[in-house]
N, CA, C and O atoms as a GROMACS GRO file, in nm:
protein
  356
    1MET      N    1   3.766   0.054  -0.296
    1MET     CA    2   3.768   0.200  -0.316
    1MET      C    3   3.642   0.258  -0.364
    1MET      O    4   3.619   0.379  -0.354
    2GLY      N    5   3.557   0.170  -0.416
    2GLY     CA    6   3.425   0.229  -0.469
    2GLY      C    7   3.344   0.298  -0.345
    2GLY      O    8   3.298   0.411  -0.355
    3ASP      N    9   3.333   0.221  -0.234
    3ASP     CA   10   3.255   0.281  -0.122
    3ASP      C   11   3.317   0.396  -0.072
    3ASP      O   12   3.247   0.495  -0.051
    4ALA      N   13   3.453   0.400  -0.047
    4ALA     CA   14   3.514   0.508   0.011
    4ALA      C   15   3.509   0.633  -0.082
    4ALA      O   16   3.490   0.747  -0.038
    5GLY      N   17   3.525   0.607  -0.202
    5GLY     CA   18   3.519   0.726  -0.293
    5GLY      C   19   3.375   0.788  -0.300
    5GLY      O   20   3.360   0.910  -0.314
    6GLU      N   21   3.270   0.702  -0.289
    6GLU     CA   22   3.138   0.752  -0.287
    6GLU      C   23   3.114   0.833  -0.160
    6GLU      O   24   3.051   0.939  -0.162
    7GLY      N   25   3.169   0.779  -0.043
    7GLY     CA   26   3.159   0.856   0.073
    7GLY      C   27   3.219   0.984   0.075
    7GLY      O   28   3.166   1.077   0.136
    8LEU      N   29   3.331   0.996   0.008
    8LEU     CA   30   3.408   1.132   0.002
    8LEU      C   31   3.326   1.230  -0.071
    8LEU      O   32   3.306   1.345  -0.031
    9ILE      N   33   3.268   1.172  -0.201
    9ILE     CA   34   3.182   1.256  -0.284
    9ILE      C   35   3.057   1.306  -0.208
    9ILE      O   36   3.022   1.424  -0.215
   10ASP      N   37   2.989   1.211  -0.134
   10ASP     CA   38   2.878   1.252  -0.063
   10ASP      C   39   2.906   1.360   0.049
   10ASP      O   40   2.825   1.449   0.074
   11ALA      N   41   3.024   1.344   0.113
   11ALA     CA   42   3.067   1.436   0.224
   11ALA      C   43   3.086   1.572   0.154
   11ALA      O   44   3.033   1.672   0.200
   12GLU      N   45   3.163   1.577   0.042
   12GLU     CA   46   3.182   1.696  -0.025
   12GLU      C   47   3.054   1.766  -0.068
   12GLU      O   48   3.042   1.888  -0.055
   13ALA      N   49   2.959   1.691  -0.118
   13ALA     CA   50   2.838   1.745  -0.165
   13ALA      C   51   2.766   1.810  -0.041
   13ALA      O   52   2.718   1.922  -0.054
   14ARG      N   53   2.759   1.743   0.077
   14ARG     CA   54   2.686   1.796   0.185
   14ARG      C   55   2.774   1.925   0.238
   14ARG      O   56   2.711   2.022   0.283
   15ILE      N   57   2.909   1.929   0.235
   15ILE     CA   58   2.971   2.048   0.275
   15ILE      C   59   2.941   2.166   0.185
   15ILE      O   60   2.926   2.280   0.231
   16GLN      N   61   2.932   2.135   0.046
   16GLN     CA   62   2.900   2.238  -0.048
   16GLN      C   63   2.764   2.300  -0.036
   16GLN      O   64   2.743   2.420  -0.058
   17GLU      N   65   2.671   2.211   0.000
   17GLU     CA   66   2.526   2.251   0.029
   17GLU      C   67   2.523   2.336   0.151
   17GLU      O   68   2.448   2.434   0.151
   18ARG      N   69   2.598   2.308   0.260
   18ARG     CA   70   2.598   2.377   0.380
   18ARG      C   71   2.664   2.519   0.354
   18ARG      O   72   2.615   2.619   0.406
   19ILE      N   73   2.775   2.525   0.271
   19ILE     CA   74   2.832   2.648   0.241
   19ILE      C   75   2.727   2.744   0.168
   19ILE      O   76   2.708   2.861   0.201
   20GLU      N   77   2.663   2.679   0.067
   20GLU     CA   78   2.554   2.752   0.004
   20GLU      C   79   2.447   2.811   0.092
   20GLU      O   80   2.408   2.928   0.081
   21ASP      N   81   2.402   2.722   0.180
   21ASP     CA   82   2.310   2.758   0.281
   21ASP      C   83   2.358   2.886   0.376
   21ASP      O   84   2.283   2.980   0.402
   22LEU      N   85   2.466   2.877   0.415
   22LEU     CA   86   2.522   2.976   0.488
   22LEU      C   87   2.543   3.108   0.421
   22LEU      O   88   2.527   3.214   0.483
   23GLU      N   89   2.580   3.103   0.287
   23GLU     CA   90   2.593   3.212   0.206
   23GLU      C   91   2.459   3.282   0.186
   23GLU      O   92   2.449   3.404   0.195
   24ARG      N   93   2.354   3.201   0.158
   24ARG     CA   94   2.228   3.249   0.144
   24ARG      C   95   2.169   3.318   0.263
   24ARG      O   96   2.097   3.417   0.251
   25ALA      N   97   2.202   3.263   0.384
   25ALA     CA   98   2.151   3.319   0.510
   25ALA      C   99   2.229   3.454   0.532
   25ALA      O  100   2.170   3.551   0.580
   26ARG      N  101   2.357   3.458   0.499
   26ARG     CA  102   2.425   3.578   0.514
   26ARG      C  103   2.374   3.703   0.423
   26ARG      O  104   2.365   3.818   0.464
   27MET      N  105   2.343   3.660   0.293
   27MET     CA  106   2.279   3.759   0.213
   27MET      C  107   2.148   3.809   0.259
   27MET      O  108   2.115   3.927   0.243
   28GLN      N  109   2.070   3.718   0.317
   28GLN     CA  110   1.930   3.766   0.359
   28GLN      C  111   1.958   3.857   0.484
   28GLN      O  112   1.876   3.946   0.506
   29LYS      N  113   2.054   3.844   0.558
   29LYS     CA  114   2.075   3.933   0.668
   29LYS      C  115   2.125   4.069   0.628
   29LYS      O  116   2.092   4.171   0.688
   30ARG      N  117   2.208   4.068   0.521
   30ARG     CA  118   2.259   4.199   0.468
   30ARG      C  119   2.141   4.285   0.415
   30ARG      O  120   2.133   4.405   0.444
   31THR      N  121   2.049   4.223   0.339
   31THR     CA  122   1.953   4.293   0.273
   31THR      C  123   1.827   4.294   0.358
   31THR      O  124   1.768   4.190   0.387
   32PRO      N  125   1.785   4.417   0.399
   32PRO     CA  126   1.658   4.432   0.483
   32PRO      C  127   1.537   4.376   0.412
   32PRO      O  128   1.516   4.403   0.294
   33ALA      N  129   1.455   4.296   0.486
   33ALA     CA  130   1.347   4.239   0.421
   33ALA      C  131   1.227   4.346   0.406
   33ALA      O  132   1.176   4.399   0.505
   34LEU      N  133   1.190   4.370   0.286
   34LEU     CA  134   1.082   4.459   0.269
   34LEU      C  135   0.956   4.369   0.254
   34LEU      O  136   0.948   4.291   0.159
   35GLY      N  137   0.862   4.381   0.346
   35GLY     CA  138   0.746   4.309   0.335
   35GLY      C  139   0.662   4.316   0.214
   35GLY      O  140   0.607   4.217   0.167
   36ASP      N  141   0.653   4.447   0.158
   36ASP     CA  142   0.560   4.476   0.055
   36ASP      C  143   0.640   4.479  -0.086
   36ASP      O  144   0.711   4.576  -0.114
   37PRO      N  145   0.625   4.375  -0.170
   37PRO     CA  146   0.698   4.382  -0.295
   37PRO      C  147   0.661   4.510  -0.378
   37PRO      O  148   0.745   4.563  -0.450
   38GLU      N  149   0.542   4.554  -0.366
   38GLU     CA  150   0.500   4.677  -0.448
   38GLU      C  151   0.580   4.789  -0.390
   38GLU      O  152   0.628   4.870  -0.469
   39LEU      N  153   0.599   4.804  -0.260
   39LEU     CA  154   0.689   4.911  -0.200
   39LEU      C  155   0.828   4.896  -0.240
   39LEU      O  156   0.894   4.997  -0.261
   40ARG      N  157   0.878   4.781  -0.254
   40ARG     CA  158   1.009   4.753  -0.296
   40ARG      C  159   1.034   4.811  -0.434
   40ARG      O  160   1.133   4.882  -0.456
   41ARG      N  161   0.936   4.779  -0.534
   41ARG     CA  162   0.941   4.826  -0.661
   41ARG      C  163   0.935   4.973  -0.674
   41ARG      O  164   1.005   5.035  -0.755
   42GLU      N  165   0.844   5.032  -0.588
   42GLU     CA  166   0.838   5.178  -0.590
   42GLU      C  167   0.972   5.244  -0.551
   42GLU      O  168   1.019   5.336  -0.619
   43ILE      N  169   1.033   5.199  -0.445
   43ILE     CA  170   1.155   5.246  -0.403
   43ILE      C  171   1.273   5.234  -0.507
   43ILE      O  172   1.354   5.325  -0.528
   44GLU      N  173   1.274   5.121  -0.564
   44GLU     CA  174   1.373   5.097  -0.668
   44GLU      C  175   1.344   5.186  -0.799
   44GLU      O  176   1.435   5.239  -0.863
   45SER      N  177   1.218   5.197  -0.831
   45SER     CA  178   1.190   5.285  -0.941
   45SER      C  179   1.227   5.435  -0.909
   45SER      O  180   1.278   5.506  -0.996
   46LEU      N  181   1.201   5.479  -0.792
   46LEU     CA  182   1.241   5.613  -0.754
   46LEU      C  183   1.400   5.632  -0.751
   46LEU      O  184   1.456   5.736  -0.788
   47ARG      N  185   1.462   5.525  -0.706
   47ARG     CA  186   1.614   5.535  -0.709
   47ARG      C  187   1.660   5.542  -0.853
   47ARG      O  188   1.749   5.622  -0.882
   48LEU      N  189   1.606   5.462  -0.949
   48LEU     CA  190   1.654   5.476  -1.088
   48LEU      C  191   1.617   5.602  -1.148
   48LEU      O  192   1.698   5.657  -1.224
   49ALA      N  193   1.498   5.658  -1.122
   49ALA     CA  194   1.451   5.788  -1.177
   49ALA      C  195   1.544   5.893  -1.128
   49ALA      O  196   1.582   5.979  -1.207
   50ARG      N  197   1.586   5.894  -1.003
   50ARG     CA  198   1.682   5.997  -0.946
   50ARG      C  199   1.822   5.984  -1.028
   50ARG      O  200   1.878   6.082  -1.076
   51THR      N  201   1.869   5.859  -1.037
   51THR     CA  202   1.993   5.843  -1.118
   51THR      C  203   1.979   5.908  -1.256
   51THR      O  204   2.066   5.983  -1.300
   52GLU      N  205   1.868   5.877  -1.320
   52GLU     CA  206   1.849   5.936  -1.460
   52GLU      C  207   1.842   6.084  -1.458
   52GLU      O  208   1.902   6.152  -1.541
   53PHE      N  209   1.769   6.135  -1.364
   53PHE     CA  210   1.766   6.297  -1.353
   53PHE      C  211   1.896   6.351  -1.326
   53PHE      O  212   1.930   6.452  -1.388
   54GLU      N  213   1.979   6.295  -1.240
   54GLU     CA  214   2.109   6.340  -1.202
   54GLU      C  215   2.195   6.347  -1.331
   54GLU      O  216   2.266   6.444  -1.357
   55ARG      N  217   2.184   6.232  -1.413
   55ARG     CA  218   2.254   6.224  -1.541
   55ARG      C  219   2.224   6.342  -1.630
   55ARG      O  220   2.310   6.408  -1.688
   56GLN      N  221   2.089   6.363  -1.637
   56GLN     CA  222   2.036   6.478  -1.725
   56GLN      C  223   2.090   6.606  -1.677
   56GLN      O  224   2.138   6.687  -1.757
   57LEU      N  225   2.084   6.629  -1.544
   57LEU     CA  226   2.124   6.746  -1.482
   57LEU      C  227   2.268   6.781  -1.515
   57LEU      O  228   2.301   6.897  -1.537
   58ALA      N  229   2.358   6.675  -1.518
   58ALA     CA  230   2.499   6.693  -1.542
   58ALA      C  231   2.518   6.735  -1.689
   58ALA      O  232   2.617   6.804  -1.716
   59THR      N  233   2.437   6.701  -1.778
   59THR     CA  234   2.454   6.729  -1.918
   59THR      C  235   2.379   6.841  -1.981
   59THR      O  236   2.405   6.878  -2.096
   60THR      N  237   2.280   6.900  -1.902
   60THR     CA  238   2.198   7.006  -1.958
   60THR      C  239   2.253   7.143  -1.920
   60THR      O  240   2.295   7.169  -1.808
   61SER      N  241   2.250   7.230  -2.023
   61SER     CA  242   2.296   7.359  -2.001
   61SER      C  243   2.174   7.465  -2.003
   61SER      O  244   2.194   7.578  -1.959
   62ASN      N  245   2.063   7.431  -2.049
   62ASN     CA  246   1.948   7.520  -2.052
   62ASN      C  247   1.900   7.544  -1.909
   62ASN      O  248   1.882   7.448  -1.833
   63ALA      N  249   1.878   7.675  -1.869
   63ALA     CA  250   1.853   7.713  -1.733
   63ALA      C  251   1.715   7.660  -1.697
   63ALA      O  252   1.699   7.603  -1.590
   64ARG      N  253   1.614   7.678  -1.784
   64ARG     CA  254   1.482   7.626  -1.757
   64ARG      C  255   1.473   7.485  -1.741
   64ARG      O  256   1.404   7.439  -1.650
   65ARG      N  257   1.540   7.405  -1.824
   65ARG     CA  258   1.547   7.264  -1.813
   65ARG      C  259   1.604   7.227  -1.681
   65ARG      O  260   1.550   7.143  -1.610
   66ARG      N  261   1.719   7.293  -1.645
   66ARG     CA  262   1.793   7.253  -1.516
   66ARG      C  263   1.697   7.282  -1.403
   66ARG      O  264   1.694   7.203  -1.308
   67THR      N  265   1.621   7.383  -1.404
   67THR     CA  266   1.520   7.422  -1.299
   67THR      C  267   1.414   7.301  -1.293
   67THR      O  268   1.385   7.251  -1.184
   68GLN      N  269   1.365   7.260  -1.401
   68GLN     CA  270   1.267   7.153  -1.407
   68GLN      C  271   1.328   7.019  -1.350
   68GLN      O  272   1.260   6.946  -1.277
   69ILE      N  273   1.448   6.991  -1.382
   69ILE     CA  274   1.514   6.878  -1.333
   69ILE      C  275   1.534   6.883  -1.192
   69ILE      O  276   1.521   6.781  -1.125
   70GLU      N  277   1.569   7.003  -1.135
   70GLU     CA  278   1.594   7.014  -0.987
   70GLU      C  279   1.462   7.000  -0.917
   70GLU      O  280   1.457   6.946  -0.807
   71GLN      N  281   1.358   7.044  -0.975
   71GLN     CA  282   1.225   7.029  -0.908
   71GLN      C  283   1.188   6.885  -0.905
   71GLN      O  284   1.138   6.834  -0.805
   72ALA      N  285   1.214   6.814  -1.023
   72ALA     CA  286   1.186   6.672  -1.031
   72ALA      C  287   1.268   6.592  -0.919
   72ALA      O  288   1.215   6.500  -0.857
   73LEU      N  289   1.387   6.628  -0.899
   73LEU     CA  290   1.475   6.567  -0.794
   73LEU      C  291   1.419   6.586  -0.661
   73LEU      O  292   1.417   6.493  -0.580
   74LEU      N  293   1.369   6.711  -0.633
   74LEU     CA  294   1.302   6.740  -0.506
   74LEU      C  295   1.177   6.650  -0.483
   74LEU      O  296   1.154   6.598  -0.373
   75GLU      N  297   1.102   6.634  -0.588
   75GLU     CA  298   0.984   6.552  -0.575
   75GLU      C  299   1.014   6.411  -0.553
   75GLU      O  300   0.944   6.342  -0.478
   76ILE      N  301   1.124   6.361  -0.621
   76ILE     CA  302   1.163   6.220  -0.611
   76ILE      C  303   1.217   6.195  -0.461
   76ILE      O  304   1.194   6.091  -0.400
   77ASP      N  305   1.288   6.299  -0.411
   77ASP     CA  306   1.337   6.286  -0.277
   77ASP      C  307   1.216   6.286  -0.172
   77ASP      O  308   1.221   6.222  -0.067
   78ARG      N  309   1.119   6.357  -0.207
   78ARG     CA  310   0.999   6.360  -0.110
   78ARG      C  311   0.925   6.231  -0.118
   78ARG      O  312   0.887   6.176  -0.015
   79ARG      N  313   0.902   6.180  -0.240
   79ARG     CA  314   0.838   6.046  -0.243
   79ARG      C  315   0.925   5.932  -0.190
   79ARG      O  316   0.871   5.833  -0.142
   80THR      N  317   1.053   5.942  -0.197
   80THR     CA  318   1.137   5.840  -0.149
   80THR      C  319   1.135   5.849   0.004
   80THR      O  320   1.136   5.745   0.070
   81ALA      N  321   1.132   5.959   0.060
   81ALA     CA  322   1.111   5.973   0.208
   81ALA      C  323   0.994   5.918   0.260
   81ALA      O  324   0.996   5.854   0.365
   82GLU      N  325   0.876   5.939   0.185
   82GLU     CA  326   0.752   5.883   0.212
   82GLU      C  327   0.749   5.736   0.210
   82GLU      O  328   0.695   5.673   0.301
   83ALA      N  329   0.810   5.673   0.099
   83ALA     CA  330   0.813   5.534   0.087
   83ALA      C  331   0.900   5.474   0.199
   83ALA      O  332   0.867   5.371   0.258
   84ASN      N  333   1.004   5.537   0.226
   84ASN     CA  334   1.092   5.485   0.332
   84ASN      C  335   1.020   5.483   0.475
   84ASN      O  336   1.048   5.397   0.559
   85ALA      N  337   0.929   5.582   0.495
   85ALA     CA  338   0.860   5.592   0.621
   85ALA      C  339   0.767   5.477   0.630
   85ALA      O  340   0.734   5.432   0.741
   86ARG      N  341   0.722   5.426   0.520
   86ARG     CA  342   0.626   5.305   0.514
   86ARG      C  343   0.694   5.170   0.537
   86ARG      O  344   0.629   5.070   0.563
   87LEU      N  345   0.828   5.170   0.528
   87LEU     CA  346   0.903   5.037   0.548
   87LEU      C  347   0.873   4.994   0.689
   87LEU      O  348   0.855   5.074   0.781
   88PRO      N  349   0.868   4.857   0.701
   88PRO     CA  350   0.854   4.800   0.838
   88PRO      C  351   0.972   4.818   0.916
   88PRO      O  352   1.081   4.804   0.859
   89SER      N  353   0.967   4.848   1.047
   89SER     CA  354   1.090   4.872   1.126
   89SER      C  355   1.152   4.743   1.176
   89SER      O  356   1.255   4.746   1.244
   0.00000   0.00000   0.00000
Protein backbone atom coordinates (compact mmCIF):
# COMPACT_ATOMS: atom_id res chain seq x y z
CA MET A 1 0.00 0.00 0.00
CA GLY A 2 2.94 2.32 0.46
CA ASP A 3 3.46 2.92 -3.25
CA ALA A 4 -0.24 3.18 -4.05
CA GLY A 5 -0.81 5.65 -1.21
CA GLU A 6 2.08 7.81 -2.34
CA GLY A 7 0.71 7.78 -5.88
CA LEU A 8 -2.67 9.01 -4.67
CA ILE A 9 -1.07 11.75 -2.62
CA ASP A 10 1.04 12.85 -5.61
CA ALA A 11 -2.02 12.87 -7.87
CA GLU A 12 -4.01 14.90 -5.36
CA ALA A 13 -1.15 17.39 -5.05
CA ARG A 14 -0.98 17.81 -8.84
CA ILE A 15 -4.74 18.29 -9.03
CA GLN A 16 -4.64 20.91 -6.27
CA GLU A 17 -1.80 22.75 -8.02
CA ARG A 18 -3.76 22.72 -11.28
CA ILE A 19 -6.86 24.10 -9.53
CA GLU A 20 -4.77 26.91 -8.02
CA ASP A 21 -3.23 27.71 -11.43
CA LEU A 22 -6.67 27.90 -13.03
CA GLU A 23 -7.98 30.14 -10.24
CA ARG A 24 -4.98 32.46 -10.61
CA ALA A 25 -5.54 32.66 -14.37
CA ARG A 26 -9.23 33.40 -13.83
CA MET A 27 -8.44 36.24 -11.42
CA GLN A 28 -5.95 37.78 -13.85
CA LYS A 29 -8.58 37.79 -16.59
CA ARG A 30 -11.11 39.50 -14.32
CA THR A 31 -8.80 42.34 -13.33
CA PRO A 32 -7.54 44.42 -16.22
CA ALA A 33 -3.79 44.66 -16.35
CA LEU A 34 -2.60 48.16 -15.71
CA GLY A 35 0.86 48.43 -17.16
CA ASP A 36 2.02 51.31 -15.01
CA PRO A 37 2.03 50.64 -11.25
CA GLU A 38 2.24 54.39 -10.55
CA LEU A 39 -0.94 54.92 -12.59
CA ARG A 40 -2.62 52.09 -10.70
CA ARG A 41 -1.70 53.76 -7.37
CA GLU A 42 -2.95 57.12 -8.61
CA ILE A 43 -6.33 55.69 -9.62
CA GLU A 44 -6.69 53.82 -6.33
CA SER A 45 -5.75 56.95 -4.37
CA LEU A 46 -8.35 58.99 -6.23
CA ARG A 47 -10.99 56.33 -5.57
CA LEU A 48 -10.20 56.37 -1.84
CA ALA A 49 -10.21 60.19 -1.73
CA ARG A 50 -13.61 60.24 -3.43
CA THR A 51 -14.99 57.80 -0.88
CA GLU A 52 -13.71 59.95 1.99
CA PHE A 53 -15.16 63.17 0.53
CA GLU A 54 -18.52 61.48 -0.05
CA ARG A 55 -18.52 60.45 3.62
CA GLN A 56 -17.70 64.01 4.67
CA LEU A 57 -20.40 65.44 2.41
CA ALA A 58 -22.99 63.16 3.98
CA THR A 59 -22.13 64.38 7.50
CA THR A 60 -21.44 68.08 6.88
CA SER A 61 -24.17 70.67 7.39
CA ASN A 62 -22.09 73.84 6.85
CA ALA A 63 -22.95 75.27 3.41
CA ARG A 64 -19.44 76.60 2.71
CA ARG A 65 -17.83 73.30 3.61
CA ARG A 66 -20.36 71.41 1.47
CA THR A 67 -19.45 73.65 -1.47
CA GLN A 68 -15.74 72.96 -0.91
CA ILE A 69 -16.34 69.22 -0.77
CA GLU A 70 -18.46 69.30 -3.93
CA GLN A 71 -15.68 71.18 -5.73
CA ALA A 72 -13.16 68.64 -4.48
CA LEU A 73 -15.34 65.82 -5.80
CA LEU A 74 -15.49 67.50 -9.22
CA GLU A 75 -11.71 67.80 -9.25
CA ILE A 76 -11.31 64.15 -8.26
CA ASP A 77 -13.68 63.13 -11.06
CA ARG A 78 -11.67 65.21 -13.54
CA ARG A 79 -8.37 63.66 -12.44
CA THR A 80 -9.88 60.17 -12.49
CA ALA A 81 -11.09 60.70 -16.05
CA GLU A 82 -7.59 61.85 -17.07
CA ALA A 83 -5.98 58.84 -15.41
CA ASN A 84 -8.44 56.43 -17.01
CA ALA A 85 -7.71 57.98 -20.41
CA ARG A 86 -4.03 57.04 -19.92
CA LEU A 87 -4.89 53.38 -19.31
CA PRO A 88 -3.70 51.02 -22.02
CA SER A 89 -6.54 49.81 -24.26
